C-alpha positions as CSV (number, residue, x, y, z in Angstrom):
1,X,10.3,10.9,2.3
2,X,11.7,13.2,5.1
3,X,12.4,12.0,8.3
4,X,12.9,15.3,9.5
5,X,10.1,16.8,10.5
6,X,9.0,13.9,11.5
7,X,11.9,11.7,13.4
8,X,12.0,7.9,12.6
9,X,9.7,6.1,10.4
10,X,8.7,2.7,9.9
11,X,8.0,1.0,6.8
12,X,6.0,-1.4,5.6
13,X,5.3,-3.8,2.8
14,X,1.9,-4.8,1.4
15,X,0.2,-6.0,-1.1
16,X,-3.6,-4.6,-1.8
17,X,-6.0,-6.4,-4.4
18,X,-8.8,-5.1,-6.0
19,X,-11.6,-6.6,-9.1
20,X,-11.9,-2.6,-10.2
21,X,-8.2,-1.4,-10.1
22,X,-3.9,-0.6,-9.7
23,X,-5.4,2.1,-8.1
24,X,-7.8,0.6,-5.8
25,X,-6.0,-1.8,-4.8
26,X,-3.1,0.8,-3.5
27,X,-6.2,2.2,-1.4
28,X,-7.4,-1.2,-0.3
29,X,-4.1,-2.0,1.4
30,X,-3.9,1.1,3.1
31,X,-7.2,0.9,4.3
32,X,-7.1,-2.5,5.2
33,X,-2.8,-1.6,7.2
34,X,-4.8,1.8,9.1
35,X,-7.1,-0.8,10.6
36,X,-4.0,-1.6,12.4
37,X,-1.8,0.9,11.8
38,X,-1.9,4.9,13.0
39,X,-0.3,7.7,11.1
40,X,0.0,6.0,7.7
41,X,1.7,9.8,6.3
42,X,3.4,8.1,3.3
43,X,3.3,5.3,0.0
44,X,6.0,3.7,-2.4
45,X,3.8,2.0,-5.7
46,X,7.0,-1.1,-5.4
47,X,4.7,-3.3,-8.4
48,X,1.6,-3.8,-9.6
49,X,0.5,-7.3,-11.5
50,X,-2.3,-9.0,-11.6
51,X,-4.1,-12.2,-12.8
52,X,-5.8,-12.7,-15.6
53,X,-8.6,-15.7,-17.2
54,X,-9.7,-15.6,-20.3
55,X,-7.0,-12.8,-21.7
56,X,-8.8,-10.5,-18.9
57,X,-7.5,-9.3,-15.9
58,X,-9.6,-10.5,-13.4
59,X,-8.1,-9.1,-9.9
60,X,-5.8,-6.0,-9.7
61,X,-2.3,-6.1,-7.3
62,X,-0.8,-3.7,-5.8
63,X,2.7,-3.8,-3.8
64,X,3.4,-0.6,-1.5
65,X,5.1,0.3,1.2
66,X,4.4,2.5,3.2
67,X,5.7,4.2,6.1
68,X,4.2,5.7,9.5
69,X,5.9,7.5,12.5
70,X,7.6,5.6,15.2
71,X,5.7,6.0,19.1
72,X,8.3,6.7,21.3
C-alpha cells in the first residue's frame, strides 16, 4: 500500500469469524470494522485458522490488517 497518494494511513488488526469460509470471515472483519471506522482502503490477510469439531471445520477465522486514512 502506497501512502503517497493518501497521506498517512493507520493500520489495525482484527479477526473476522464465519461458519461459511475464510473469505467470508475476512469480509465480516471489514463489515464489522466499517461500522466504526470510515474509509477502509486496504486489507492484508495475516492468518487463517479454524475451529474443528468431529473432524469438520465449524468456524473459520481470518485475521487481517485493515488500513484507512488518518483524519486531519
